[in-house]
C-alpha positions in Angstrom: -0.1 0.2 0.1 1.6 3.3 -1.2 1.6 6.5 0.8 -1.1 8.0 -1.5 -3.5 4.9 -0.4 -2.6 5.4 3.2 -3.0 9.1 3.2 -6.7 8.7 1.9 -7.7 5.9 3.8 -6.5 8.3 7.1 -8.5 11.3 5.8 -11.4 9.0 5.2 -11.4 7.6 8.3 -11.0 11.3 10.2 -13.9 12.3 8.3 -16.0 9.1 9.3 -14.8 10.2 13.0 -15.8 13.7 12.7 -19.0 12.8 11.0 -20.1 10.5 13.8 -18.8 12.9 16.7 -21.0 16.1 14.8 -24.1 15.3 16.1 -22.3 15.6 19.6 -20.3 18.2 19.2 -23.2 20.3 17.7 -25.6 19.4 20.5 -22.9 20.6 23.0 -22.3 24.0 21.4 -26.1 24.1 21.4 -26.6 23.2 25.0 -23.6 26.0 25.6 -25.2 28.7 23.8 -28.1 28.7 25.9 -26.4 28.2 29.1 -27.6 24.8 30.1 -24.4 22.4 29.5 -25.1 20.4 32.8 -28.4 19.5 31.2 -25.9 17.8 28.3 -23.2 16.6 30.2 -25.4 15.2 33.1 -26.7 12.5 31.1 -24.2 12.1 28.7 -21.6 11.1 31.5 -24.4 9.0 33.6 -25.0 7.1 30.5 -21.5 6.2 30.3 -20.7 5.6 33.9 -23.6 3.5 34.1 -23.0 1.3 31.3 -19.3 0.9 32.3 -20.5 -0.5 35.6 -23.6 -2.6 34.4 -21.3 -3.8 31.6 -18.4 -4.8 34.1 -20.7 -6.4 36.3 -22.1 -8.8 33.7 -18.4 -9.6 32.1 -17.4 -10.7 35.6 -20.7 -13.4 35.1 -20.0 -14.4 31.4 -16.2 -14.2 31.7 -16.1 -16.3 34.9 -18.9 -18.8 33.5 -16.5 -18.6 29.9 -13.4 -19.7 31.8 -14.5 -22.4 34.1 -15.8 -23.9 31.0 -12.9 -23.7 28.9 -11.5 -26.8 29.5 -14.6 -28.3 28.6 -14.7 -26.5 25.4 -11.4 -27.7 24.3 -11.8 -31.4 24.8 -15.4 -31.4 22.9 -13.2 -29.3 20.0 -10.2 -30.9 19.9 -11.0 -34.4 20.7 -15.1 -35.4 20.1 -15.4 -32.9 17.3 -12.5 -34.0 16.1 -13.2 -37.3 15.9 -15.9 -36.8 13.9 -14.2 -35.1 11.6 -11.9 -38.2 10.6 -12.9 -38.3 7.1 -11.7 -35.2 6.6 -8.1 -36.2 8.1 -8.0 -39.2 6.0 -8.4 -37.0 2.8 -4.9 -35.6 4.0 -6.6 -32.3 5.1 -5.3 -30.8 8.2 -7.8 -31.0 10.8 -7.7 -27.4 12.8 -6.8 -27.7 16.7 -7.9 -25.1 18.9 -5.4 -23.9 21.3 -6.0 -22.9 24.9 -4.8 -19.3 24.3 -7.2 -18.6 21.2 -9.9 -20.2 23.1 -9.0 -17.4 25.8 -8.8 -14.4 23.2 -12.4 -16.2 21.8 -13.7 -16.0 25.3 -12.9 -12.6 26.4 -14.3 -10.8 23.2 -17.4 -12.9 23.1 -17.6 -11.7 27.0 -16.9 -7.9 25.9 -19.6 -8.1 22.8 -22.3 -9.8 25.2 -21.9 -7.7 28.6 -21.2 -4.5 27.1 -23.9 -4.8 24.7 -26.0 -5.7 26.8 -25.0 -2.9 29.0 -25.4 -0.3 26.1 -29.2 -0.5 26.1 -29.8 -0.8 30.0 -27.6 2.2 30.4 -29.1 4.2 27.9 -32.9 3.5 29.3 -32.1 4.0 33.0 -29.7 6.5 33.8 -32.5 8.5 35.2 -34.0 6.4 37.2 -30.2 6.0 39.0 -30.0 9.6 39.6 -33.8 9.5 40.9 -32.6 6.6 43.4 -30.1 8.7 44.6 -31.0 11.7 44.8 -35.1 11.4 45.2 -37.1 13.0 47.8 -39.7 11.8 50.1 -43.7 12.0 49.9 -44.4 12.3 53.6 -47.0 10.1 52.8 -47.2 6.5 53.2 -49.4 3.5 50.9 -52.5 1.9 52.7 -51.1 -1.0 52.7 -47.2 -1.3 53.9 -47.2 1.8 55.3 -44.1 3.2 52.5 -43.4 6.7 51.9 -44.5 6.8 48.3 -41.1 8.1 47.7 -40.4 4.5 47.4 -42.7 3.8 44.7 -41.4 6.7 42.3 -37.9 6.6 42.9 -36.6 3.3 44.5 -38.7 0.8 43.5 -38.4 1.3 39.2 -34.7 1.5 39.8 -34.5 -1.4 42.0 -37.2 -3.1 38.9 -34.1 -1.9 36.7 -31.6 -3.8 38.1 -33.1 -7.0 38.9 -34.5 -7.0 35.4 -30.5 -6.0 33.8 -29.5 -9.0 35.3 -31.6 -11.5 36.3 -32.4 -12.5 32.6 -28.9 -12.4 31.2 -27.9 -14.6 34.7 -30.5 -17.3 33.9 -30.2 -17.0 30.1 -26.3 -17.8 31.1 -27.0 -20.5 33.8 -29.4 -22.7 31.2 -26.9 -22.7 28.6 -24.1 -23.7 30.5 -26.2 -26.4 32.4 -27.5 -26.9 28.7 -23.8 -27.4 27.3 -22.8 -29.8 30.2 -25.4 -31.6 29.8 -24.5 -32.0 25.6 -21.0 -32.8 26.5 -21.2 -35.2 29.0 -20.6 -33.6 32.2 -24.1 -33.4 33.4 -25.6 -36.8 32.9 -29.5 -37.9 33.6 -30.5 -41.6 34.8 -33.3 -41.9 33.1 -34.2 -44.7 35.1 -34.0 -43.2 38.2 -35.2 -40.0 36.8 -37.0 -38.5 40.1 -35.5 -35.5 41.1 -35.3 -36.2 45.3 -33.9 -39.7 44.8 -29.9 -39.7 45.3 -27.9 -40.5 41.9 -30.7 -39.3 40.0 -28.1 -36.5 38.4 -24.4 -37.6 38.3 -22.7 -34.2 37.7 -18.7 -33.8 37.4 -17.4 -32.0 40.2 -16.0 -28.8 38.9 -19.3 -28.4 37.2 -21.5 -28.8 40.4 -19.5 -25.9 41.7 -19.7 -23.9 38.5 -23.2 -24.9 38.4 -23.6 -24.0 42.6 -22.2 -20.2 42.2 -24.5 -19.6 39.3 -27.8 -20.8 41.2 -26.5 -19.4 44.2 -26.3 -15.6 42.5 -29.8 -16.6 40.3 -31.7 -17.3 43.5 -30.8 -14.7 45.4 -31.8 -12.5 42.3 -35.0 -14.6 42.6 -35.8 -13.7 46.3 -34.9 -9.7 45.5 -37.5 -9.9 42.7 -40.3 -12.0 44.7 -39.6 -9.0 47.0 -40.2 -6.6 44.3 -43.9 -8.4 43.4 -44.6 -7.3 47.2 -45.0 -4.1 46.3 -45.6 -5.0 42.4 -49.1 -6.1 44.4 -50.2 -2.6 44.4 -50.6 -2.3 40.8 -52.7 -4.8 40.2 -56.1 -4.9 38.6 -59.1 -7.4 39.4 -62.5 -6.4 38.7 -63.7 -3.1 39.9 -60.2 -2.2 42.4 -57.6 -0.8 40.7 -54.4 -1.9 43.1 -54.1 -4.8 45.7 -57.7 -6.0 46.5 -59.2 -9.1 48.6 -57.2 -12.0 46.5 -53.6 -10.2 46.3 -53.6 -9.6 50.1 -55.2 -12.5 51.4 -53.6 -14.8 49.0 -51.0 -13.5 46.6 -49.3 -11.9 49.7 -48.5 -15.1 51.6 -47.8 -16.9 48.5 -45.1 -14.3 48.1 -43.4 -14.9 51.3 -43.8 -18.3 51.1 -41.2 -18.5 47.8 -39.5 -15.7 49.3 -38.5 -18.3 52.3 -37.7 -20.8 49.6 -35.7 -18.9 47.5 -33.6 -18.2 50.4 -33.1 -21.7 51.3 -32.4 -22.3 47.7 -29.8 -19.9 47.6 -28.3 -21.6 50.9 -28.4 -25.0 49.9 -26.6 -24.0 46.4 -24.1 -22.2 48.4 -23.7 -25.4 50.1 -23.3 -27.5 47.1 -19.9 -25.7 46.4 -18.4 -27.9 49.6 -20.8 -30.7 49.3 -21.3 -33.5 46.5 -25.0 -34.1 47.5 -26.8 -32.5 44.0 -29.9 -33.3 45.0 -29.5 -29.5 47.1 -29.6 -27.9 43.7 -32.9 -29.3 42.3 -35.3 -29.9 45.0 -35.0 -26.0 45.8 -35.6 -25.5 42.1 -38.5 -27.7 41.4 -40.4 -26.6 45.0 -40.2 -22.9 43.8 -41.3 -24.0 40.6 -44.3 -25.4 41.2 -45.4 -23.3 44.2 -45.0 -20.0 42.0 -47.2 -21.8 39.4 -49.8 -23.3 41.5 -49.9 -21.2 44.4 -49.4 -18.1 42.8 -50.7 -18.7 39.5 -54.1 -20.0 39.6 -55.1 -20.1 43.3 -55.4 -16.3 43.8 -57.7 -16.6 40.2 -59.9 -19.0 42.0 -60.5 -17.2 44.8 -61.0 -14.6 43.3 -63.4 -16.1 41.3 -65.4 -17.9 43.5 -65.0 -15.7 46.4 -64.5 -12.3 45.8 -66.5 -11.8 42.8 -69.9 -13.4 44.4 -69.2 -11.0 47.0 -67.5 -7.8 45.6 -68.5 -5.1 47.6 -68.5 -6.6 50.8 -64.8 -7.9 50.1 -63.2 -5.2 48.2 -64.6 -2.2 49.7 -61.5 -1.3 51.9 -59.5 -1.8 48.8 -62.0 0.5 46.9 -61.4 3.5 49.4 -57.8 3.1 48.6 -58.5 3.9 45.4 -60.5 6.4 45.6 -58.1 8.0 47.8 -55.3 7.7 45.7 -56.3 8.1 42.7 -58.0 11.7 44.1 -54.8 12.4 45.5 -53.0 11.8 42.0 -55.0 14.0 40.3 -54.8 16.6 42.8 -58.8 16.3 43.0 -57.9 15.8 46.7 -57.3 20.2 47.2 -60.4 20.6 45.3 -63.0 23.1 47.6 -66.1 21.9 47.2 -69.1 24.7 47.6 -72.8 24.7 46.9 -74.2 26.9 44.2 -77.8 27.8 44.4 -78.4 28.5 40.5 -81.6 30.0 40.6 -81.3 33.1 42.7 -83.0 36.3 40.5 -80.8 38.6 38.5 -82.0 42.0 38.4 -80.3 45.4 37.0 -78.6 45.8 40.2 -77.1 42.3 40.9 -76.0 42.7 37.5 -74.3 45.6 37.9 -71.7 43.7 40.3 -70.8 41.4 37.3 -70.1 44.7 35.0 -66.2 43.2 34.3 -67.8 39.5 33.3 -70.2 41.3 30.8 -67.4 43.2 29.7 -65.5 40.3 28.6 -68.3 37.8 27.5 -66.4 36.4 24.6 -68.3 37.2 21.6 -65.1 36.3 19.0 -65.1 32.3 18.7 -61.7 31.0 18.5 -62.8 28.8 15.6 -63.8 31.3 13.1 -61.2 34.0 14.7 -58.4 32.2 12.9 -60.0 32.2 9.4 -60.5 35.9 9.9 -56.9 36.6 11.4 -55.6 34.8 8.1 -57.7 36.6 5.8 -57.6 39.7 7.3 -54.1 40.4 8.8 -52.4 37.7 6.6 -50.8 40.5 4.5 -48.9 37.8 2.5 -49.1 34.6 1.5 -46.3 33.4 3.4 -47.3 35.0 6.9 -49.1 32.6 8.9 -51.5 32.4 12.2 -51.2 28.9 13.7 -53.8 29.5 16.6 -56.0 31.9 18.7 -54.2 32.3 22.2 -56.4 33.6 24.9 -55.2 35.8 27.8 -56.1 38.7 29.8 -54.1 42.2 29.9 -54.5 45.3 32.4 -56.3 48.0 29.9 -57.0 50.8 31.6 -56.4 49.5 34.7 -58.9 46.9 34.3 -58.5 43.0 33.6 -59.5 42.7 30.1 -59.5 39.3 27.8 -57.4 39.0 24.7 -57.7 36.9 21.7 -54.3 36.7 20.0 -52.0 35.2 17.4 -48.5 34.9 16.1 -48.2 36.4 12.6 -45.2 33.6 12.3 -43.4 33.3 8.5 -44.2 30.0 6.7 -41.6 29.3 4.3 -43.2 26.3 2.9 -45.7 29.0 1.7 -43.5 31.0 -0.5 -43.2 30.6 -4.2 -41.2 28.1 -5.3 -39.1 30.0 -7.2 -38.0 31.7 -4.0 -37.1 28.7 -2.4 -33.5 29.5 -2.9 -31.1 28.4 -0.1 -29.8 31.9 0.4 -33.7 32.9 0.7 -35.0 29.8 3.3 -31.4 30.1 5.5 -30.3 33.8 5.2 -33.1 35.9 3.8 -36.7 34.7 5.2 -35.7 34.3 9.3 -38.2 35.4 11.0 -42.2 36.1 11.5 -43.7 39.6 12.8 -45.8 41.4 15.2 -48.6 39.6 16.3 -52.4 40.4 15.5 -54.9 40.5 19.0 -58.8 41.3 19.5 -60.5 41.6 22.7 -62.7 38.9 23.3 -66.3 41.2 23.3 -65.0 43.3 20.4 -66.9 43.3 17.2 -67.7 46.0 14.3 -70.5 46.6 13.1 -69.9 44.3 9.9 -69.5 41.1 12.4 -65.4 41.1 12.5 -63.4 41.4 15.3 -62.4 45.0 15.9 -58.2 44.6 16.0 -56.5 46.0 19.2 -53.6 45.0 17.3 -53.4 45.0 13.7 -51.1 45.5 10.5 -47.5 45.5 9.8 -45.6 46.9 11.3 -48.0 46.4 14.5 -49.9 49.2 15.4 -52.4 49.4 18.5 -53.9 52.2 20.4 -53.6 50.7 23.8 -49.7 51.3 25.4 -49.9 47.6 27.2 -50.1 46.4 24.3 -47.1 48.3 22.2 -44.6 46.0 20.7 -41.0 47.0 20.8 -39.6 44.0 19.6 -41.9 42.0 17.4 -39.5 39.7 15.4 -40.3 36.1 15.9 -37.3 33.9 15.3 -38.5 31.5 17.1 -42.1 29.9 17.6 -44.4 27.3 16.5 -44.2 27.3 12.5 -40.2 27.7 12.4 -39.2 24.2 11.8 -35.6 25.1 10.0 -32.3 26.1 10.7 -31.3 29.4 9.8 -28.1 32.0 9.6 -28.2 35.4 10.6 -25.5 38.3 10.3 -24.6 37.3 6.9 -23.6 39.9 4.5 -27.4 40.3 3.3 -29.9 41.8 5.6 -32.8 39.8 6.3 -36.4 40.3 5.1 -38.5 41.8 8.0 -41.9 42.9 6.1 -43.2 44.0 2.9 -43.0 48.3 2.4 -44.3 49.6 -0.6 -42.1 48.6 -3.8 -39.3 47.4 -1.2 -38.7 45.3 1.7 -37.8 47.0 5.3 -34.9 44.4 6.0 -33.3 43.9 9.7 -29.9 42.5 11.1 -30.3 40.2 14.3 -29.1 41.3 17.6 -30.3 38.3 19.9 -28.1 36.4 22.7 -28.3 33.3 21.2 -26.8 31.7 18.2 -23.3 29.4 17.3 -20.4 31.3 16.5 -19.2 30.2 12.8 -15.8 29.9 13.3 -13.7 27.5 11.1 -13.8 24.6 13.1 -17.8 24.8 14.2 -18.4 25.5 10.4 -16.4 22.3 9.6 -18.5 20.0 12.3 -21.8 21.6 11.3 -21.4 21.5 7.8 -20.9 17.5 7.9 -23.6 17.4 10.7 -26.4 18.9 7.9 -24.8 17.3 5.2 -23.8 20.7 3.0 -20.7 22.2 2.1 -23.3 25.4 2.0 -21.6 26.9 5.1 -18.2 27.2 2.8 -19.7 27.9 -0.6 -21.8 31.1 0.2 -20.4 34.1 -0.2 -22.8 35.5 2.4 -21.2 33.8 5.3 -19.0 35.9 7.7 -16.9 35.9 11.1 -20.1 37.4 12.2 -22.7 34.9 11.2 -24.1 32.7 13.3 -26.6 29.6 12.9 -29.8 29.2 15.1 -31.0 25.6 15.4 -34.1 23.9 17.1 -36.4 27.1 16.7 -39.7 24.9 16.9 -40.3 26.1 20.7 -41.8 22.7 21.3 -38.4 21.1 19.6 -36.2 22.8 21.7 -37.9 22.5 25.3 -38.4 19.1 24.5 -34.3 18.6 23.7 -33.1 20.6 26.8 -35.5 18.8 28.7 -37.0 15.1 27.5 -38.3 14.3 31.3 -40.7 16.3 30.9 -43.8 16.2 29.7 -45.1 19.2 28.0 -48.7 21.2 27.0 -49.0 20.7 23.3 -50.7 24.5 23.4 -48.0 26.9 24.2 -49.5 30.4 24.4 -47.5 34.0 23.4 -47.9 37.0 25.9 -46.8 40.6 25.4 -44.6 41.4 28.6 -43.2 44.9 28.4 -43.0 45.1 24.7 -41.6 42.0 23.9 -43.6 38.7 22.6 -42.3 35.4 24.6 -44.2 32.1 24.8 -45.4 30.6 27.5 -45.0 26.6 27.8 -46.8 24.2 30.4 -44.8 21.6 31.8 -45.7 18.3 33.4 -44.0 15.9 35.7 -46.2 12.7 35.7 -45.5 9.0 36.5 -47.5 5.6 36.6 -45.8 4.8 40.0 -48.8 5.6 42.3 -50.2 2.7 43.9 -53.7 2.4 43.9 -54.5 4.9 41.4 -56.3 4.5 38.4 -54.4 5.4 35.1 -55.5 8.3 33.0 -57.3 6.4 29.8 -54.8 6.0 26.7 -52.0 8.0 29.0 -49.8 6.0 30.7 -49.3 8.5 34.2 -51.8 8.5 37.3 -50.1 11.0 39.2 -49.7 14.5 37.1 -48.3 18.2 38.4 -48.5 21.2 36.3 -44.7 22.0 38.4 -43.3 24.2 35.6 -43.6 26.8 33.3 -41.2 27.7 30.3 -40.8 31.0 28.8 -39.1 31.1 25.2 -38.6 34.2 24.4 -39.4 34.9 20.5 -37.1 36.9 19.6 -33.8 35.5 20.6 -35.2 32.2 22.0 -33.4 31.7 25.1 -35.7 29.2 27.6 -36.1 30.0 31.4 -37.9 26.9 33.5 -39.6 28.6 36.5 -41.2 26.2 39.3 -44.6 26.7 40.3 -45.3 23.6 42.9 -42.0 23.2 44.8 -44.1 20.5 46.7 -43.8 18.1 44.2 -41.3 15.6 45.0 -40.9 14.9 41.3 -39.3 18.5 40.6 -38.0 18.6 43.9 -35.6 15.5 42.9 -34.9 17.0 39.7 -33.9 19.9 41.0 -31.4 18.3 43.2 -30.4 16.4 39.6 -30.0 19.6 37.8 -29.3 22.4 40.5 -29.9 25.7 39.1 -32.2 24.5 35.8 -35.3 25.5 37.3 -35.6 28.8 39.0 -38.0 30.0 41.6 -40.8 31.2 40.5 -40.3 34.3 42.5 -37.1 35.1 39.7 -40.2 35.0 37.5 -40.4 39.0 35.9 -43.9 40.3 37.8 -45.1 41.4 34.5 -44.8 38.1 32.9 -46.2 36.5 36.1 -49.9 38.1 35.7 -50.1 36.1 32.2 -49.5 32.6 34.4 -52.7 30.5 33.2 -53.9 27.2 34.7 -53.5 25.0 31.5 -56.4 23.4 29.6 -54.9 20.1 29.4 -54.3 19.3 33.0 -57.8 20.9 33.6 -59.2 18.7 31.4 -57.6 15.6 32.5 -58.8 16.7 36.1 -62.4 17.2 34.8 -62.3 14.0 33.3 -61.3 11.5 36.6 -63.5 13.9 38.3 -66.5 12.5 36.8 -65.8 9.5 38.7 -63.7 10.5 41.7 -66.2 13.1 42.9 -67.7 10.0 44.6 -66.0 9.8 48.0 -68.8 6.8 49.6 -67.6 3.1 48.6 -71.1 1.9 47.9 -71.6 5.1 46.0 -68.5 4.6 43.9 -69.0 1.3 43.3 -72.4 1.1 42.1 -72.1 4.7 40.2 -74.9 6.1 41.2 -73.9 9.9 41.2 -71.2 9.3 38.0 -71.2 12.9 35.7 -70.1 13.8 32.2 -68.6 16.9 30.6 -71.5 18.6 29.5 -72.2 18.8 25.7 -72.6 21.7 23.1 -73.6 21.4 19.4 -70.6 22.0 17.0 -71.3 21.5 12.8 -74.8 20.0 14.3 -73.3 17.2 16.4 -73.3 16.8 20.0 -69.8 17.3 21.5 -68.1 17.7 25.2 -67.4 21.1 25.8 -63.9 22.3 26.3 -62.8 23.8 29.3 -63.0 28.0 28.3 -61.0 31.3 29.6 -63.6 34.2 30.8 -63.2 37.5 33.4 -65.9 36.5 36.2 -66.4 36.9 39.5 -66.0 34.2 41.7 -68.7 33.8 44.4 -68.3 35.3 47.4 -65.2 37.1 46.3 -66.7 40.7 45.2 -63.4 40.8 42.4 -63.8 39.3 38.8 -60.5 37.4 38.1 -59.6 35.1 34.7 -60.5 31.9 35.5 -61.3 28.4 33.2 -64.3 27.0 33.9 -66.0 23.7 32.8 -69.5 22.8 33.6 -71.3 19.1 34.3 -73.9 17.0 33.7 -75.1 13.8 35.5 -73.8 10.6 33.0 -76.4 9.2 30.5 -76.9 6.2 28.7 -77.6 4.9 25.5 -81.6 4.8 27.2 -81.5 7.0 29.8 -80.2 10.6 28.5 -79.7 13.3 31.4 -78.7 16.7 30.3 -79.1 19.1 33.5 -76.6 20.9 35.1 -75.5 19.5 38.1 -72.2 20.8 39.0 -69.4 23.3 37.5 -65.9 23.5 38.4 -63.5 26.8 38.0 -59.7 26.8 38.3 -58.2 30.5 39.9 -54.4 32.2 38.5 -54.7 35.8 39.3 -52.2 36.7 41.9 -51.8 34.6 45.0 -54.9 32.3 43.6 -53.5 30.6 41.4 -53.9 26.9 40.7 -56.8 26.9 43.3 -59.7 24.7 42.1 -63.2 25.7 43.0 -65.9 22.9 42.4 -69.8 24.1 42.7 -72.5 21.7 43.2 -76.2 22.7 42.2 -79.2 21.8 44.4 -80.4 18.2 43.5 -83.9 18.9 44.0 -84.0 21.5 40.8 -83.1 21.3 37.3 -80.9 23.6 35.9 -80.2 23.5 31.9 -77.3 22.3 30.3 -75.8 23.5 27.5 -77.2 21.0 25.0 -80.7 21.8 26.5 -79.8 25.3 25.6 -79.3 24.2 22.4 -82.0 22.1 22.0 -84.3 25.3 22.8 -82.5 27.0 20.5 -83.1 24.6 17.6 -86.8 24.5 18.8 -87.3 28.6 19.0 -89.7 28.9 15.7 -88.5 32.6 14.9 -84.5 31.7 15.6 -84.6 27.8 14.2 -86.3 29.3 11.0 -83.8 32.4 10.6 -81.1 30.4 10.7 -82.3 27.7 8.5 -83.2 30.7 6.4 -78.8 31.6 6.4 -77.8 28.1 6.0 -79.6 28.9 2.3 -78.5 30.7 -0.5 -75.0 29.5 -0.7 -74.0 30.6 3.0 -73.6 28.9 6.3 -74.4 29.5 9.9 -71.5 29.0 12.3 -73.1 28.4 15.9 -70.0 29.6 18.5 -68.9 28.3 21.8 -72.0 28.0 23.6 -70.6 29.8 27.4 -72.0 29.3 30.2 -71.8 32.0 32.9 -72.1 31.9 36.8 -73.9 35.1 37.8 -75.1 36.0 41.2 -76.2 32.5 42.3 -77.5 32.1 38.7 -76.4 31.7 35.0 -76.7 33.2 31.8 -76.0 31.4 28.5 -74.6 33.1 25.6 -73.9 31.7 22.1 -72.4 33.5 19.2 -73.5 33.3 15.3 -71.6 33.8 12.7 -72.7 33.7 9.0 -70.2 32.6 6.1 -70.1 32.3 2.6 -69.7 29.0 0.9 -67.4 30.6 -1.4 -63.8 30.0 -0.8 -61.9 32.5 0.6 -64.7 33.7 2.6 -64.9 35.5 6.3 -67.3 34.7 9.1 -69.0 37.4 10.5 -70.3 37.6 13.9 -74.3 38.4 12.7 -76.5 37.6 16.0 -75.5 37.0 19.8 -78.3 34.6 21.4 -78.6 35.1 25.3 -80.8 32.8 27.5 -81.8 33.5 30.9 -84.0 30.9 32.8 -87.0 30.0 30.4 -86.2 33.2 28.5 -83.8 33.2 25.2 -83.2 36.1 22.7 -81.7 36.5 19.5 -80.4 39.9 18.9 -78.0 41.7 16.9 -75.6 42.7 19.9 -75.0 41.7 23.4 -76.1 44.8 24.8 -79.7 44.7 23.1 -80.3 40.9 24.0 -79.7 42.1 27.7 -82.0 44.8 27.1 -85.0 42.4 26.1 -84.4 40.2 28.8 -83.4 42.7 31.7 -85.0 45.9 30.4 -83.4 49.4 29.7 -81.8 49.6 33.0 -79.3 46.9 32.6 -75.9 47.8 32.6 -74.5 47.7 29.2 -71.1 45.7 28.3 -68.4 48.7 27.4 -65.7 47.8 25.0 -62.2 49.1 25.4 -60.9 51.8 23.4 -64.1 54.4 23.7 -63.6 57.7 25.0 -65.4 59.4 28.0 -67.5 61.2 25.4 -68.3 58.3 23.8 -69.2 56.2 27.0 -71.5 59.3 28.4 -73.2 59.5 25.2 -73.9 55.9 24.9 -75.4 56.4 28.6 -77.3 59.2 27.8 -79.2 57.7 25.0 -82.6 57.0 25.8 -83.0 53.3 26.6 -85.8 51.4 24.6 -88.0 48.9 26.1 -88.3 45.5 25.5 -90.7 44.8 22.5 -93.6 42.6 22.6 -93.5 39.0 21.6 -96.2 40.4 18.7 -93.5 42.8 17.9 -90.8 40.8 17.7 -92.6 38.6 15.5 -93.1 41.0 13.2 -89.7 42.1 13.3 -88.5 38.9 12.5 -90.6 38.7 9.8 -89.7 41.6 8.1 -86.0 40.8 8.2 -87.2 37.6 6.5 -89.0 38.9 3.5 -86.2 41.3 3.2 -83.4 38.9 3.1 -85.8 36.5 0.8 -85.7 39.3 -1.5 -81.9 39.8 -1.4 -81.5 36.1 -2.0 -83.8 35.6 -5.2 -81.9 38.8 -6.3 -78.3 37.2 -5.8 -79.7 34.3 -7.6 -81.2 36.3 -10.5 -77.1 38.4 -10.5 -75.3 34.7 -10.4 -77.2 33.7 -13.4 -76.5 36.9 -15.4 -73.1 36.2 -14.6 -73.4 32.6 -15.8 -74.9 33.7 -19.1 -72.1 36.2 -19.4 -69.3 33.7 -19.0 -71.1 31.2 -21.4 -71.3 34.2 -24.2 -67.6 35.2 -23.6 -67.3 31.4 -24.4 -68.8 31.1 -27.3 -67.1 34.4 -28.4 -64.0 32.3 -27.6 -64.0 29.5 -29.5 
């Protein structure tokens, strides 16, 4: 091999090594750039250390075993196998003879490959369990059976189970194949005529092999004893019949049998150890057979028989204490045990005086529904094809000293929607790097045309409210930013369209990996592109921005938390920042029911993640300091999770109780609000989530944010609420409302849950009953049916159930949308329901007047001047129209709409004829 060939091979090997390590190098640069190097090094070093320890232990077992049978292998290969190959020898071909040195090398290689190969898999899956075991935090609460602190089940039992699984399986396989090898080579011989394991000389074994198998079985039975010990605690996760967790059969049969198996395993371990010195082979066989028989019959079959013939016929009587354990632990696991339950009368009459105290609530009734609103934002504020709104975020802001519900969405840049000719490397990586600004509207602000009255609009963003001013509107990090970009190149970045030219800017954020010569080489290898070198725009000041999708960003930083699927954007002192809820969860809580289709029975919203939309800096704030899982993580990663007191006060006012957690708790509450064992067992008072209509089909209501007054507080606040109805069956449908739950989140009340139960001796209409009443109203039904024809469709917004002063108001906005592509939904009516009164009006204020009279307080839209408000206040109030007058008005409107529909039909026909004429002329 000449020098040139060696050089080429050397360069190739170096490039292969650099390419293989480029991903790790890039991750290190990225973690370091964000200031979270320990989140990179702690898992990495822990994995390596655990692999080395696991691999070394397995290596000792495997190598020791293989070396102990080395002589047998040599004898088998060089004597018996060679005799079988005598025919080859007779053909004057040399017969290979295995040397002791060669077999030693092969056995060492086999031991290393197997031990460290198994360790590689186990080490990468169990590093967090090991660290949690070492730094675990007690719960201060014991399980209901053994009294062990719950921290044992969360942090110690998983680690111990990991250790058991990591070593018992390989050791069992090793013992089995060792015994098999001894049998095949004749070292172990079974006397068929005497094959009764309790008789002497039934098995004949070489002394060396006996000691070797005795050593393996001693270790194996020691691990099996350990496994049976762990199985005692695993009983608390069993499930039989109506009980989640250890039930009657588990604790009266399975637990005693496990204790017997533990004793037998210990005895077997001692017997196997004695076989190292005694020649009695039965000390190996009898314990193994006994353990197998007891385990198969008493532990495998007998508990099932007890469950079927004793427990099931008397289930409630036998399982009552254990059902109570399930109720208690499940309520703890989902935080239901801290819900403050109160009574809510639900039928206290409302009048002008009582509604005056609810002025903030009236001012924030959400008429802009999120589902049609995203279409409106896209059509009215998209500006260009490449700008995109992903979703609508609901939050509250202090406007003129009053809390106002605001609906906001980020105007992100979607490079996928660029013109195909514009999708060049330079444009995608250097030019089009960020979105720009937001669109926002108040929840109750609607124009005369039925469109949202924008509180923030246009590019660059404009607003008349100082609290919503944007100092830095650029969005480099968001929900749609899925690609890496390079900033501070020789070309400026696109900001927004401006006349015949485009506004441009340069990135001035804190983060970004510098493209030094070494970084440029490693990143080129990682991303498989030489463009970092070929692009003349890249200079020494250029930086690459990686992992810009905020979900991907936080999951890469802290993968051991679960994250909410709906981050929301807030304006914090002129800057755009994303807030993302993070959860600690586990399936390790004894007796607790697992959430349907999700693998956890314990969950806490312990962390709030804040990501700057401009420079991508990430901060993790601990909001539930009582959560032992979070406390353990804070010990493992000191400094990563900041105290909530370190969060800027202005940002703290935007913290929301997450809809995801609220939905999970609401679903679990459907059954676990029942704390009486008998009632729970019979499901006598089960609930369902209230339903509403959407697209003419019933569906579960989603929790909704609103500004309202919590009963008894006298102050309005931002809350998340959801109503409940009784559980229904296919033959018995019940839709009356029985309760509603609210989550508080303002100031020191963050996280407080309130459950208001309605009286059982009266009926309060549930949302689906209100929907039915709307459909059954002849005038409203007629109007909606009319609008649903002639090329348009009706969209019914969320039905809001608003508790007020001991009663309820039900509000549903009605939207009208043309069936032609690109049309915008317009809010045309508001339906208001109070007790037996139901009206549909053009505005919420008009609907309130029709139900409560002219003296009712009117909702106020932000942005009105004092003069405008005074003029509105001095305008004579109209008295409610009589039913006959209302009917006449609706009929007149219907006639006008019929005429308009006919005119539109004629125009469509005329347009069609003109097109046909033009088509004929063209031919």
